[in-house]
C-alpha positions, 0 to 999 in steps of 0.5 A: 366361221362364215367364209366366202370366195368372191370371184372377180371377172374381167368385166368388173362383175363379181360372184360370191361362193360360200364355203359349204363346210369345214373342208373345201377342195378346189380343182378341175375334177367334177367331184371337187367341192368347187370345180373349175374346168380349166386345164391350167387347174389341177384335178385336185388343186388346193383345199381350204379348211376352217374351224371357228378361229382360222381358215387355212389353205393347202396346195395339193401339189398342183402344177401351176401353184396356189397363190395367196396375195400373189405369193405361191404357198403350200400351206398358209393361214388366210385372213379376211381380205386376202386374195387367192389365185388359182390359174387365171381366177382370183378370189377375195376371201370374206370371213364373217362379212369382212371385208364388207365390200370386195375389191379387186386386187391391184396386181392379180396376176402371180409371177410364173413359178419355177418348175418343180420336181414331182414330189410324192403326193400325200393323200388329201381329204376327200371333198365334202360335197354340196358345193356346186361346180363353178358355174357363173350363169345357168346357161352353161356359159362358164367356159366362154366367160372364163375366156374373158377373165 
């Protein structure tokens, strides 16, 4: 299974990120497979796992939540064309080249979630490495660009 996350930016441009392995951890920490250096993103926010047949997303007890098609999820199966929202960023999932052209969602902003009580954290699998930090350009303008997302 070949899976990509397509990031939609405010200016209408897109940036695709290939999932490097069967386990991809997304979070604020620099050692996550996909690092999003924003305070609204938890250190280890969520993870995507895949096999030859399915792609699943699991929230790692993040504060602001992980959203699939604007619905807060803890565990869910992801389909080609679904939208994942983490903090202010929305990605469309492409699986094996589908959908052929990524389209921004009609309503990318999830509804604010009610506060939840802190639950004991289950240990998550470690990041697999080799997935670069989320950098949209080579000139360290990532943070400035995110302000416009």
